[in-house]
C-alpha positions in Angstrom: -150.6 146.3 10.0 -150.0 148.2 6.8 -149.9 146.6 3.3 -146.4 145.1 2.8 -145.8 147.3 -0.2 -146.2 150.4 2.0 -144.6 149.1 5.2 -141.4 147.6 3.7 -140.0 150.9 2.3 -140.9 152.8 5.4 -139.3 150.2 7.7 -136.2 150.1 5.4 -135.9 153.9 5.5 -136.1 153.9 9.3 -133.5 151.2 9.5 -131.0 153.4 7.6 -131.9 156.5 9.6 -131.7 154.8 13.0 -127.9 155.1 13.7 -127.9 158.8 13.1 -130.8 159.7 15.4 -131.0 160.5 19.1 -132.4 158.1 21.7 -136.0 159.4 21.8 -136.3 159.2 18.0 -134.7 155.7 18.0 -137.4 154.6 20.5 -140.1 156.1 18.2 -138.6 154.3 15.2 -138.8 151.0 17.1 -142.5 151.5 17.9 -143.3 152.5 14.3 -141.4 149.5 12.8 -143.1 147.1 15.3 -146.5 148.5 14.2 -145.6 148.1 10.5 -144.4 144.5 10.8 -146.8 142.8 13.1 -145.1 143.5 16.5 -141.9 142.5 18.2 -142.7 138.8 17.8 -142.2 138.8 14.0 -140.5 142.0 12.9 -137.4 141.3 10.9 -136.4 144.9 10.6 -136.2 145.3 14.4 -134.0 142.2 14.5 -131.8 143.6 11.8 -131.4 146.9 13.7 -130.4 145.2 17.0 -128.1 142.8 15.2 -126.3 145.5 13.0 -126.3 148.5 15.4 -126.4 147.0 18.9 -124.7 143.7 18.2 -127.6 141.9 19.9 -129.0 138.9 18.0 -132.7 138.2 18.8 -134.6 135.1 17.7 -138.0 135.0 16.1 -141.0 135.4 18.4 -138.9 136.7 21.4 -140.2 139.9 22.8 -139.9 142.5 25.6 -137.0 144.6 26.9 -134.6 142.8 24.5 -135.9 145.5 22.1 -134.9 148.3 24.5 -131.5 149.7 23.5 -129.0 149.3 26.4 -130.9 146.6 28.2 -128.7 143.9 26.8 -125.0 144.5 26.2 -123.5 143.8 22.9 -122.5 140.2 22.0 -125.7 138.9 23.5 -127.7 136.2 21.6 -131.3 135.6 22.4 -133.0 132.4 21.2 -136.6 132.0 20.0 -139.8 132.3 22.1 -138.0 134.2 24.9 -139.9 136.6 27.2 -137.7 139.5 28.6 -139.6 141.5 31.2 -139.3 145.2 32.1 -136.1 146.3 33.7 -134.0 143.3 32.8 -130.3 144.2 32.4 -127.6 142.1 30.9 -124.1 143.2 31.6 -121.4 141.6 29.5 -118.3 143.3 31.0 -117.1 144.8 34.2 -115.2 148.0 35.1 -111.5 147.0 35.2 -110.2 146.5 38.8 -106.7 146.2 37.5 -106.6 149.7 36.0 -105.4 152.8 37.9 -109.1 153.9 37.8 -112.3 152.0 37.3 -114.0 155.0 35.6 -115.5 154.5 32.1 -113.5 157.5 30.8 -110.4 155.2 30.7 -111.9 152.3 28.8 -114.9 153.5 26.8 -113.7 155.5 23.7 -117.3 156.7 23.1 -116.8 159.1 26.1 -114.0 160.9 24.1 -110.9 160.4 26.4 -109.3 157.1 25.4 -108.8 155.9 21.9 -109.2 152.1 22.3 -112.0 149.9 23.7 -109.8 147.4 25.5 -112.1 145.9 28.1 -113.5 142.8 26.4 -117.2 141.9 26.3 -118.0 138.3 27.4 -120.5 136.8 24.9 -123.8 135.6 26.4 -126.1 133.0 24.8 -129.6 133.0 26.1 -131.4 129.8 24.9 -134.8 129.3 23.5 -138.1 129.6 25.5 -136.4 131.5 28.3 -138.4 133.7 30.6 -136.5 136.5 32.5 -138.6 138.2 35.1 -138.8 142.0 35.8 -135.6 143.7 37.0 -133.4 140.6 36.8 -129.7 141.3 36.5 -127.3 139.1 34.5 -123.8 139.8 35.5 -120.6 139.5 33.5 -118.9 136.0 33.2 -122.3 134.4 32.7 -121.9 132.7 29.3 -125.0 130.6 29.0 -128.7 130.6 30.1 -130.1 127.2 29.0 -133.2 126.5 26.9 -136.4 126.6 28.9 -134.9 128.4 31.9 -136.9 130.7 34.2 -135.1 133.6 36.0 -137.3 135.1 38.7 -138.0 138.8 39.0 -135.2 140.6 40.8 -132.8 137.7 40.6 -129.0 138.5 40.3 -127.5 135.8 38.1 -123.7 135.3 38.5 -123.2 131.9 36.9 -124.5 129.8 34.0 -128.1 128.6 34.3 -128.9 125.0 33.3 -131.7 124.2 30.8 -135.2 124.3 32.3 -133.9 125.4 35.7 -135.9 127.9 37.8 -133.5 130.3 39.5 -134.3 132.9 42.2 -132.6 135.3 44.6 -129.3 137.2 45.0 -127.1 135.5 44.1 -129.5 133.5 42.0 -129.7 129.8 42.8 -131.6 127.0 41.1 -134.6 125.8 43.2 -136.0 123.2 40.8 -136.4 122.1 37.2 -139.6 122.9 35.4 -140.1 119.2 34.5 -138.6 115.9 35.5 -135.1 115.3 34.0 -136.3 112.8 31.4 -138.9 115.2 30.1 -136.3 118.0 30.0 -134.1 115.8 27.9 -136.9 114.9 25.6 -137.9 118.6 25.1 -134.2 119.5 24.4 -134.0 116.6 21.9 -137.2 117.7 20.1 -135.9 121.2 19.4 -139.6 122.3 18.9 -138.6 125.9 18.8 -137.0 125.4 15.4 -140.3 124.4 13.8 -142.6 126.9 12.0 -145.2 128.2 14.4 -147.9 126.8 12.1 -146.6 123.3 12.7 -146.9 123.4 16.5 -150.0 121.8 18.0 -151.9 124.2 20.2 -153.1 121.2 22.2 -149.6 120.7 23.5 -148.8 124.3 24.2 -152.0 126.0 25.4 -152.5 124.0 28.6 -150.5 122.6 31.5 -147.9 120.1 30.5 -147.4 117.5 33.2 -145.0 114.6 32.9 -144.6 115.2 29.2 -148.4 114.9 28.5 -150.7 117.9 28.1 -153.5 117.9 30.7 -156.5 116.0 29.4 -154.6 113.4 27.5 -153.9 109.9 28.6 -150.3 108.9 29.2 -148.7 105.8 27.7 
């Protein structure tokens, strides 16, 4: 990582150039900024780019295809510590069935035919510590993916996902919770993801966590 007195001006310049550049240069800018600022996990400039230019809000320490433009539609919020695998696609609106045609020419002004963008996006909030597996698809009308949820590779999600649920299949269905209900409630109440990383105990996070107690520790 470069000295901050060198990296900050470069990252700032790339931020301002980003909206005027073509797709391949934007991808290069993203790589350069990540290298300057310690990777996707911590880069503030990448988060600023996606918030300001793509209308996607990404929490600290989250990483993966959330930083690939177009993977997540606008009005998507991603919490902290999320892992978004390759090929994930979040779709926050549908082609209109009630129009004379479903073609994007007639509702997407960026294509140069219509003036107004009149098909609304449905905001999606992805919680904290969510893992979305490769090639999963999140369909419109999904409004919430709960904290701690796991979405299996290739799953097609068409409804909200509860906290700490593991969902699989097409259409996706919840097959279990990651932990017993009382532990899930305790984890939700702790809001550990809001603490600085330096305050988290590796002993609680770097080994299996069974019944609310890391392996190797005695229970109450």
